[in-house]
C-alpha positions as CSV (number, residue, x, y, z in Angstrom):
1,M,4.8,6.8,-5.6
2,C,3.5,6.3,-2.0
3,A,6.2,6.3,0.7
4,N,4.0,7.3,3.7
5,Y,0.6,6.2,4.9
6,E,-1.6,5.9,7.9
7,P,-2.7,2.2,8.4
8,I,-6.2,1.3,9.5
9,S,-6.8,1.9,13.3
10,R,-7.0,-1.4,15.2
11,D,-10.4,-0.4,16.6
12,R,-11.8,0.2,13.1
13,V,-10.9,-3.1,11.4
14,Y,-14.5,-4.3,12.0
15,L,-15.4,-1.8,9.2
16,L,-13.7,-4.2,6.8
17,D,-15.4,-7.2,8.5
18,L,-12.1,-8.3,10.1
19,L,-11.0,-9.3,13.5
20,E,-8.7,-7.0,15.4
21,P,-5.0,-7.9,14.8
22,T,-3.1,-9.2,17.9
23,F,0.0,-7.0,17.4
24,Q,0.6,-3.3,17.8
25,Y,1.8,-0.9,15.1
26,Q,2.5,2.8,14.5
27,N,-0.1,5.2,13.0
28,D,2.4,6.7,10.5
29,I,4.2,4.3,8.3
30,Y,7.4,4.9,6.2
31,P,9.6,2.4,4.3
32,G,11.2,-0.1,6.6
33,G,8.5,0.3,9.2
34,D,6.4,-2.5,10.6
35,C,2.8,-2.5,9.5
36,P,-0.3,-4.7,9.2
37,L,-1.1,-6.7,6.1
38,I,-3.9,-9.1,5.2
39,F,-3.5,-12.1,2.9
40,S,-5.3,-15.4,2.1
41,N,-3.9,-18.6,3.6
42,Q,-5.7,-21.4,1.7
43,G,-8.8,-19.2,1.5
44,H,-8.7,-17.9,5.1
45,V,-7.9,-14.2,5.5
46,E,-5.1,-13.7,8.0
47,W,-3.2,-10.8,9.5
48,R,0.6,-10.5,9.3
49,E,3.0,-7.9,10.7
50,V,5.3,-7.0,7.8
51,K,7.9,-4.5,6.7
52,F,6.9,-1.7,4.3
53,G,9.3,-2.3,1.5
54,L,9.5,-5.8,-0.1
55,V,12.6,-7.8,1.0
56,P,13.4,-10.4,-1.7
57,K,14.8,-13.7,-0.8
58,W,18.3,-12.8,-2.0
59,A,18.6,-9.6,0.0
60,K,21.4,-9.4,2.5
61,D,19.9,-6.8,4.8
62,L,16.8,-4.6,5.3
63,K,18.2,-1.5,3.6
64,I,16.5,-2.6,0.4
65,C,13.2,-1.6,1.9
66,R,14.0,2.0,1.1
67,H,13.9,1.2,-2.6
68,T,11.1,-1.5,-2.8
69,Y,8.1,0.1,-1.1
70,N,6.3,0.5,-4.5
71,A,6.2,-1.9,-7.5
72,R,5.4,-0.7,-10.9
73,T,2.8,-2.9,-12.6
74,E,4.4,-2.4,-16.0
75,T,7.6,-4.1,-14.9
76,V,6.7,-6.1,-11.7
77,D,7.1,-9.4,-13.6
78,Q,10.6,-8.5,-14.7
79,K,12.3,-6.8,-11.7
80,P,14.4,-9.1,-9.6
81,S,13.0,-7.7,-6.4
82,F,9.4,-8.5,-7.2
83,R,9.1,-11.2,-9.9
84,H,9.3,-14.1,-7.4
85,A,6.4,-12.8,-5.4
86,W,4.5,-12.0,-8.6
87,F,4.8,-15.4,-10.2
88,K,4.1,-17.1,-6.8
89,N,0.8,-15.2,-6.7
90,Q,1.6,-13.6,-3.4
91,F,-1.0,-10.9,-3.4
92,A,-2.2,-9.1,-0.3
93,L,-4.1,-6.0,0.9
94,I,-2.9,-3.1,2.9
95,P,-5.8,-1.6,5.0
96,V,-5.3,2.1,5.3
97,E,-7.0,5.3,6.6
98,T,-5.0,7.8,4.6
99,I,-2.1,7.8,2.1
100,F,0.2,10.9,1.8
101,E,1.6,12.4,-1.4
102,P,3.5,15.6,-2.2
103,K,1.7,18.4,-4.1
104,Y,3.8,21.2,-5.6
105,I,2.4,24.7,-5.1
106,E,4.4,27.6,-6.5
107,G,7.4,25.3,-6.8
108,K,7.3,24.0,-3.2
109,S,6.4,20.6,-2.0
110,H,3.4,20.3,0.4
111,W,2.3,17.0,1.8
112,Y,-1.4,16.1,1.4
113,G,-3.4,13.2,2.8
114,I,-5.7,11.3,0.5
115,K,-8.7,9.6,2.1
116,R,-12.2,8.6,1.3
117,K,-14.8,11.4,1.5
118,D,-17.0,9.2,3.8
119,G,-14.1,8.6,6.2
120,Q,-14.1,4.8,5.7
121,P,-10.9,2.8,5.5
122,F,-9.9,1.3,2.2
123,T,-7.6,-1.5,0.9
124,I,-4.5,-1.2,-1.4
125,A,-3.2,-3.9,-3.7
126,A,0.1,-5.3,-2.6
127,L,2.7,-8.0,-3.1
128,Y,4.2,-9.8,-0.1
129,E,7.4,-11.9,0.4
130,N,9.1,-14.0,3.1
131,A,12.8,-13.9,3.4
132,V,15.5,-14.8,6.0
133,I,17.9,-12.1,7.1
134,D,20.6,-13.0,9.7
135,D,18.7,-16.2,10.5
136,Q,15.5,-14.3,11.2
137,Q,12.3,-14.6,9.2
138,V,11.3,-11.3,7.6
139,R,7.9,-10.7,6.1
140,S,7.5,-7.7,3.9
141,M,5.3,-6.1,1.2
142,S,5.2,-3.5,-1.6
143,M,2.3,-1.4,-2.9
144,L,1.5,-1.9,-6.6
145,T,1.2,1.3,-8.6
146,I,-0.2,2.2,-12.0
147,N,0.4,5.2,-14.3
148,A,-1.8,8.3,-13.4
149,D,-0.6,10.9,-15.9
150,H,-4.1,11.6,-17.1
151,H,-6.0,10.7,-13.9
152,P,-8.3,13.7,-12.9
153,F,-7.4,13.4,-9.2
154,M,-4.0,11.6,-8.8
155,S,-2.2,13.6,-11.5
156,Q,-2.0,16.6,-9.3
157,F,0.6,15.1,-7.0
158,H,4.4,14.9,-7.3
159,K,6.7,17.2,-9.3
160,P,5.2,18.7,-12.5
161,E,7.8,17.1,-14.7
162,D,7.7,13.6,-13.1
163,E,5.5,10.7,-14.2
164,K,2.4,10.5,-12.1
165,R,1.7,7.2,-10.3
166,S,-1.3,5.9,-8.3
167,I,-1.9,3.2,-5.8
168,I,-4.5,0.5,-6.7
169,V,-7.5,0.5,-4.5
170,I,-9.3,-2.9,-4.3
171,P,-13.0,-2.3,-3.7
172,E,-14.8,-4.4,-1.1
173,Q,-16.6,-6.7,-3.7
174,Y,-13.2,-7.7,-5.2
175,R,-11.0,-8.1,-2.1
176,N,-11.4,-11.9,-1.8
177,D,-10.9,-12.4,-5.5
178,W,-7.7,-10.3,-5.4
179,L,-6.3,-12.2,-2.5
180,N,-6.8,-15.5,-4.3
181,C,-6.1,-14.6,-7.9
182,S,-3.2,-15.8,-10.1
183,H,-0.6,-13.5,-11.7
184,D,-2.4,-14.1,-15.1
185,E,-5.6,-12.7,-13.6
186,A,-4.0,-9.9,-11.5
187,R,-4.2,-7.2,-14.2
188,D,-8.0,-7.4,-14.2
189,F,-7.8,-5.8,-10.8
190,F,-5.7,-2.8,-11.7
191,F,-8.5,-0.3,-11.0
192,E,-8.1,3.5,-11.3
193,M,-9.1,5.4,-8.2
194,Q,-12.7,6.6,-8.3
195,D,-14.1,10.0,-7.4
196,E,-14.8,9.2,-3.7
197,Y,-11.5,10.6,-2.5
198,I,-10.4,13.9,-1.2
199,A,-7.0,15.5,-0.5
200,L,-6.2,17.7,2.6
201,P,-3.0,19.1,3.9
202,K,-1.3,16.6,6.1
203,D,-1.2,19.0,9.1
204,Q,-5.0,19.3,8.9
205,I,-5.4,15.5,9.0
206,S,-2.9,15.2,11.9
207,K,-5.0,17.7,13.9
208,N,-8.1,15.8,13.2
209,L,-6.5,12.6,14.3
210,M,-5.4,14.2,17.6
211,Q,-9.0,15.2,18.3
212,L,-10.4,11.7,17.8
């Protein structure tokens, strides 16, 4: 389950053939935080500033973000928080530099950053939603996740006794198809992560960012 990530830098969005978003955002995102998202509006790719943690239409406040930042693909069509967005085909992409996951070493949790070996940004499959809280429009999203118990790379993260989960990376050649697919087609895009990723201790990644 991914609860923390570094979004794509505004000055690097051209690497995804995108225009720079017009809004500012933090470089370390947690549930409830504001972050950038891309989705398709009648075939045109657009940016939106959203909350990390999907806010369903029936929610009364934003506290639910703490529990809805990841959506399990096995049950996404059944859970009240996600099924409206799923059946409405509200698919999106989260452009990121790095995601962070805990790795347990000698029984202790150590945070690691997962990024591409070549340093390029990548895009994560997401669901988005629009809701109204206290008469204010709230846009939000959740990362979709798949089982990774037997994945050679992603299975090293989280507690040894816990189920292993992985984000879904949408490769460049499938991004537009994902943004415009239906829920009946979505499972065709539940790709496992390939071998082009590395994991480094989070403090090492933070030092590298400060030097850029």
